[in-house]
C-alpha positions, 0 to 999 in steps of 0.5 A: 501490386499482385494480390498475394503481396497486398494480402501480406502487406495488410496482415503485416500492418495489422500485426505491427499496429497491434504489437506497438499498441499500448502495453497492458496494465499487467505488463506495466505492473510486471515491468514496474515489479522488475524495477522496484526491488521491494515491490512484493516483499521487504529486503531479506532479513539480517538475522534468524528472527523471521525463520518459521518454526519447525514444520511451519511454512512462511506465509506467501507474499501479499498480493500486489494490487494491479493498480497502485492504491492512491494513484498511478504515480505512487507505483513508482519506486524512486523520488515522486514530486509534483511538477516544478517542485524543489528537491527534498532536503539532503540527509534523508536516509530512509529507503521509503518515505512519504509526506501527505496532508492529513485532512485532504489526503493529498500525497505531496511527495514520496520516495518508493511509497508502496515499497514493502518494508518492515514496520517495527514498533510503528505497527503499534499504531494499528494495534492502538487503533483497534484498541481505541475502537473496541475497548473502553479506556476505563476498562481494568485489565490484569497482567499475566506472567506471559505478558511480563516475559515478552522481549523488551522494550517493556514498561515493566508490568507486574504479574497480577497487576491491574491497569486501565486500558487508557494507561496501557495505551499510554504505555504502548505509545509513549514508551513502546512497551512490548509487554503492554502490546501483549496485554492489550492483544490478550484483551482483544481475544488473544494474540491470534485474534488481535492480529486478525483484527489488526489486519482486517483494519488495515485492509478496511483502510486500504493498507494492502501492503500491510500484514501484522505478524506480531502485535508489537512489531517484533520481526516475524515471517511475513511481516510487511508494510509500506510508507503509504500504508503507515500514513493511512493507518496513522491518519485513521488512528488520529480520528480516535480521541483516545489515540490522539490524546495519548500519542501527544502526551509528553509524559504520563503517570503509570502504576509502578511494579512496587506500588506508587507510580512511575513517570513514562516519558514519550520517546518521540523527540518531535513533541519537544523539538518541533513547533506544532507536533501532534504526536508520532511513533518510533520503531527499531528492529535489526531487520526493519532498521529505524522507522517513524511516523508523526504529524504536525500542524502549521497555519491550520494545515496538518501533515503526516510524515513516514520514514521506513528503513532509515538510519540514525546517522548522520541525522537522528530519524526524528530530525529527518522527519522534521526536515521533511515536515518543513519541506512539506509545509513550504510546498504549494498546492498540488500532489502526486496521489491521495491517501484513500478513504477505504479499500477499493470496493469490488464492482457490484454484480450486474444481472442480465435482464435478457436471459436467466442463463447464469453462465451469460456474459452479462452476469458479473463473476462473483469473484470479480475484484473490480479490476480489469479482467486479464485476457489473452491480450491483457486489459487492452485486449479489445482494442488490439483485437479490433485492430487485428480485425480491421487488418483482416477485413482489409485483406478480405476486401482486397481479395474480393476486389482482386477476384472481381477485377479478374472476372471483369478482365475475363468478360472483356476478353470473351467479348473481344473474342466474340467480335473477332477483335 
């Protein structure tokens, strides 16, 4: 084969091999994002509740992690089951749901677990977790006029009324009081500070799809969460006794506006209707639709279930949760991912011992996030570059061999001419 053709063949082979190499992580993520409608943001709002105030820009969408938190399969946006597992029960209306083992953290089944939705009042679990961490249950708090003027549902706080943090926590979790949420946020340093603490807690847990914009879960620009994150948050909150005790109360006495006490009744139907129920939280807004998180225990096994953007018909959202819990308890060992025990940590900086040059490639970038560094070739650029290099070396080898062959032929021809052949 002539050298030119050989060179072309070698280069074509190298290029084709590189082109058909495994796609980069970034390309896979982009493909997944294109297929998953809510990978970056919740669905569009149905009303004006998320319009920014005049002169205020809506916050940008939260960054999508390069690798799905909890495992690669959890980046899928359809039904995710272990191999050879029976199909989930019919009648589940949630756009996103998840079942996980509370203790091991194993995610045993899910549907679009990292799809971004709105939490509605299930975000109160995150607020309650911060309260349980930072405030003593017997601390006395005085309600303000602003607390009593929140968009309800409300417990019915009285301006100037005094309540313990424990009572407020019960009002927050049993009857989803938005007036109580505002009062507790003030006790945490004011609403902006409370939101900062809530979002810092979410990030610490690894709930990177979550951004609380109101302490109560009322819709606001930039609000976001996912079924995976809600499970992480509920699992974390259950480690605090104040939360775990409050969320499982069927009823609790609460100071009345006109003296005496009133009885708060838990709006989580599973407490009365599901054997082994450990507590949970419901939610609803026009934009979020119906949301739920709850847990139950059976034969020493504790499961958490989350449903986001569900409907109440033909089956109530808590009854859908009960069906998924039954399904989960019937499943054998195995899983499709894991509830992480904290946010992914950045790689530690590695300082070269060979040189003091701070620009050396041996020193880690201070902005390193622990993720593969994108290059012109993506996260698998090194193998592709190596393949292309091999093709180039092959072409050079053929070129050198061709020149040597020509030189040898020339020497033979000269020798024959000298001998008169």
